[in-house]
C-alpha positions, 0 to 999 in steps of 0.5 A, a space after each residue: 897732634 904731630 905739630 903739637 909734639 913738634 911744638 912741645 920738643 922744639 920748646 924743650 930744647 929751647 928750655 934746656 939751652 936757658 938752664 944750660 946758659 943759666 948754669 954758665 952764666 952763674 957760674 962765671 959770673 961768680 967767678 967774676 965776682 971772686 975774683 974782685 972780692 977781698 974777702 972769703 966768702 962765708 959759708 951759705 946753705 942755699 935753696 930754691 928761693 932760700 938762704 941761711 947765712 952762717 957768719 953774722 960777720 959778712 954783710 949780704 953784699 959779701 964785704 969785709 968792713 963789718 970786722 973791721 968796723 967791730 974791731 975799731 969799735 972795740 978800741 974805744 968801748 969798755 970790754 964789757 959782755 954784748 948782749 943781744 936780744 933776739 925775738 922772733 914771731 911764728 906768724 911774721 910772715 902769715 897773712 890772713 890768719 896763718 891762710 897765706 905766707 909770704 914767699 920769695 921764691 922764683 915760682 908759685 908758692 902757696 902756704 899755710 901756716 901753723 896758727 891756722 892750722 891750729 884753728 881746725 879740727 886735729 880731724 883736719 888732713 892736709 887736704 882739708 888745710 890747703 882747700 881754700 887755696 887759689 889753684 886747688 879745688 879738694 873734695 874730700 867723701 867723709 867729715 872724720 879725716 880717715 878717708 883723705 880725698 882728691 885735688 884737681 890742681 890747674 886742670 890736672 888732679 892729685 895723681 900729677 902732683 908729687 905729694 910729700 912729707 918732709 921731703 919723702 913721697 907720702 900716699 896717695 890724696 885718697 889715703 893721705 891720713 894715713 901719713 901723719 896727725 894734723 896735731 904734728 903738721 907745722 905747715 902744708 906748703 903746696 908748689 902748684 907748677 914747680 918742682 924741686 930738681 933734688 925732691 924725688 918725685 916721679 909726677 910732677 905736672 901738677 906741683 907739690 905738696 909738702 907736709 912739713 912734720 912737727 919739730 921735736 922740742 928742746 924742753 920735755 912736756 907735751 900736747 893732748 887734746 880730745 875730740 868728739 862730734 857729729 856721727 859719733 865722732 871721737 878722737 883721742 890725741 897725745 904727744 909726748 916731748 922727751 926735750 934734751 937727753 943729756 949733752 947728747 943733742 938729741 930729742 924726740 917725740 911720740 905720739 898716739 891718737 885713736 879716731 872712731 866714726 860713723 859713715 856719714 851716709 848710710 850705715 858704717 863705722 870708721 876706725 883708725 889708729 895712728 902712731 908719729 915718732 920723731 928724732 933729732 940731732 944736732 950738731 955745733 958746725 950746722 949738721 943735723 939728723 931727723 927721723 920721722 916714723 908713723 904707723 897706721 891702721 885703719 878700717 873703714 866702709 868703703 863708701 858708695 859713691 853715686 851717679 846722677 842719678 842716685 845723686 838726685 834721687 837722695 836730693 830730691 827724695 832723700 832716699 840714700 845711696 850708702 851701705 844699709 845695716 842688714 846682714 842678709 844684703 851684699 851692700 852690708 856695710 860689714 861686707 864693704 869693708 877696707 882693711 889697711 896697715 902701713 909704715 912710713 919712714 924718712 931720715 933726712 941728715 945734712 952734714 957740714 964739710 971742710 972747704 965750703 963741701 956739704 952732703 945731704 942724704 935722704 933714705 925713706 920707705 913705706 910699705 902697706 898692706 890690706 885688702 878692699 872687701 866688695 859685693 860678689 854677687 850670690 850663688 845662684 839655685 845650682 850653686 854656680 857664681 860668676 868668677 872674676 876672671 873666667 868662666 861660671 862654676 859651681 860651688 861646693 861647700 862640704 860636697 854640698 851644693 851652696 846655693 843663694 850664698 852671699 860672696 864677697 870680692 877682694 882686692 888683696 894688696 900683700 905689698 905695696 912698697 916704696 923705697 928711695 934715696 936722695 944724695 946730694 953733694 953740696 958747694 958753696 961756690 962762692 959767697 953768691 953761689 950754691 951748686 948741688 950735683 945728687 943722685 936718686 934712686 927709687 924701686 916700687 912695688 905692687 903684688 895683688 890678687 882677686 880672691 872671692 870667698 863666701 861671706 861669713 854668717 854674719 853679713 861680714 867680709 871674712 879675711 881673704 887669707 881665713 881658708 874656709 872662706 876661700 873659692 878660689 884658693 888654689 886658682 887666684 889671678 894675680 899680678 905683680 908690677 912696679 918699677 926701679 929708677 935712678 936719676 941724676 941731676 945737677 943745680 946751681 942757685 945764685 943770688 946778686 945785688 944784695 941777693 934781689 936777683 935769684 937764678 936758679 937752674 937745674 936739670 935732671 935726667 931720670 932713667 926708668 925700668 918698669 914692669 908688669 907681670 902675671 902669677 896664679 895660686 898664691 905664688 910669687 913667680 912668673 907664670 903667665 903674660 908679662 909687659 915691660 919698659 925701659 924709659 928715659 926723660 929729660 927734666 930741665 928746670 930755670 927760674 928767676 926773680 928780681 925783689 925791686 925793694 922790700 915790697 915789690 917782686 917779679 919772677 920767671 919759671 920754666 920746667 919740665 915735669 913727667 908723669 910715669 905710670 905708678 906700680 898700683 896703675 901698672 897692676 890694673 892694666 893687662 900683662 902682656 899688653 902695651 905699656 902706657 906712655 909717660 906724661 910729659 909736660 911743659 910748664 911756663 910760670 910768670 909772676 909778681 908779688 907784692 908786701 907791706 905792713 899791711 897787706 900781700 898780694 900774689 899774682 901768677 900767670 901759667 901756661 901748661 902744655 901735657 902730652 900723653 896725658 893718663 887719667 884714671 877711671 873709678 871702677 868700683 870699691 876704691 880702685 882706679 885703673 889707668 887710661 889714656 887721654 890724649 893731649 891738653 893744655 891749660 892756661 890761666 892766672 891764679 891771685 891771692 890777698 891776704 891782710 895782716 891784723 888790723 883791730 885782730 881782722 885778718 881778710 883772706 881772698 884767692 881766685 884762679 882764672 882757668 882755660 884748658 881744652 883737650 887737644 886731640 880726640 882719644 879711643 877708648 878700651 872698645 876702639 871707639 874713637 871719641 871726639 874730645 877735640 876741643 872741649 872743655 878739659 875733663 875735671 877742669 873748672 874755669 873759675 874757682 874762688 875763697 874768701 876767708 876771715 879770721 879774727 882774734 882778740 886777746 884768747 878769742 878766736 874764729 875763722 870762717 871760710 867759703 869756697 866756690 868751684 865753678 861748673 866743670 867736664 866729668 867726661 871726656 867728650 864734655 858730655 857730662 857735666 857737674 855744676 858749680 857750687 859753694 861749700 864753707 867752714 867755721 872755726 870758733 874757739 878760746 885760749 885760757 890762762 894757763 892752770 897747774 899743768 895745762 899750759 895752754 888750755 883751748 875749747 874750740 868748735 869747728 863747723 863744715 858745710 853750714 848750709 847743709 848744702 847737698 852738692 857733687 864736689 868732684 867725679 871719682 874719675 875720668 870718663 869717655 863719654 855719658 852712658 852706662 859705664 859697667 864694671 862696677 854697681 852702684 847702690 840706693 842703700 837696700 836696694 840691690 846693684 846696678 851698673 852705674 849709668 855715667 860718672 860716679 861722685 863724691 857729695 859734699 859730707 852734711 853739716 858736721 860739728 867738732 868739739 875739741 879741748 886741748 892743752 900743752 903741759 
């Protein structure tokens, strides 16, 4: 391990030197070019891989010939108004019917566009939309889109990714549906091996997934849809657009959705209500201000996730493992409920300042509150029960022993809060160099406790705050955990040779203070053990891209990324114990892109080295605890190919090969050595492949996709594995001609798992080795719970069909 760490330090130093050299070269070259230029540079706003030019009179090379030519021409031509016709196809950059988008950034980018999103079911989350990207293996536990899911990405997971909405940190993948409705998604972009220097992410070893929200229309109107499908799914959505409000330059939208569905496995009802609100103001000088606000309220049945024994029993006999409909059972679905309310807000502002300066400010805020209820056992004949954090005691109700009384355990989160802001000052050094310096602040905290109550007479779990049901109300154990971080960053993006050469260099330095403290008796005051750690992380980045001509591009990207335990991770560690070390990754990418009017090709080769890997193990009731996973190496390549529309057909294919190995042995929670070194890394299949085909003819459209994931290890020592599997989807629809107020009446059908496959699509978390895991129960429907034997899994939901009618107005 020592040699590996020393090697990583050496490579980190090399990358840091490259970044410094890149910044210096970019600055000097830019000044040298400015000294020879005869014309002031036009103001340009440049991001990584993209440039927007504010002056139409300056050529890409920055010459002054265009204004002179215009003056000469005006001397010979009558003074008549000039009419310029501008047209733009929204899907001009798309291939494969929107399953792939043409990219030019000097790092891997994989994006699905609006035309693909509009073919999918409105119940789709961002996870459903990116299932066919080459770098990702996405698993989802339900077909109604209310429970999110998980991601595997190049040997890492979504916990190693920055999940963003409009550039602000969003909910975890398991709860991604809390952020935004799919109708309000413009695109979903994944950078599997890269995170922008100016992004507010502290967990980006696996890259970034950024959802972009709907931009309010300049015209008054809106859209609505209604969906009905398998498992009694019903969903209603409406969005209203204000249009431009007078001469204020302000426009907005407001949307509301309501969803209802049964659990696909066993008994249970899931419900969700959601509001999205967007506001935007534009100024004539290019300044903009946006606001996006969402509110989400949901109650859904916590799934019972099977171990291998329960899964094969279901597959071979049809006996399910879900919740049951017996109120006398502690596995009754109403005694396994997730109740949650969430608010998300981000408000990015871009201000154009004099003298080629501009300022970007992005504050963000999210706040959640709720609880998970799960079976807490039954009091014995003497009224005794086992407490979660103490010895067995007797329970009295109105002075009488309560015997054979069902109980409910709770994971209660009084607060899950994340607040932060990014401030960035930009300076256009010359026509080619865009320089930024910035500051990022974030504060995150969770206040959580573990109450115990008696189950209500109807078998449902009461609110843990209802005193008449509380058992341990005066002895509740709780934790307050979180972190506060400060970060400074600097970056420069330079473009030369008619913008064919792009050099981006950046450096971010993060300083963090994390804590975890114990409290008792519903008081947030510190009353017991406490853990605390101060850490710093250097994060260099250098990427270079070169376009040989209009068809070919190559790029190289190298950067350092880290993952700090999240506030919720910290909340599942023991106060007073040593804090988990930060995970650190060094990553390199080499890529090639080709495109013409028929086809687009994107190839990316990658190499990752990860030290102090943080993994999460499933402990039941939708909760996870972090464990140390040692060191890991991942190497491989991604390739995407998409065809432009040809006689209405747009094909798509992608493939990933991944060689990921565990580089060190690990020690489990009991001090036992787990011989993991040299094994295939956990949750890192060697092969993934995707195929898609889109067809459009007049108003008719269709899209079919197939995904394959190869066999993978689901234990650190490779002692438990799952086989490869195939999933599929199909979308069919027709867009009718406008009729009265209905501007775009559309009907579509969406199908998933057409073959009815019964397959495990991914592990719920990491385990050290096969065998009895303890700590949480699995069920066979009405049967009592037993300890999980080995890992637990997400299973592909059964065949589903959803029909949707929609229109704009």
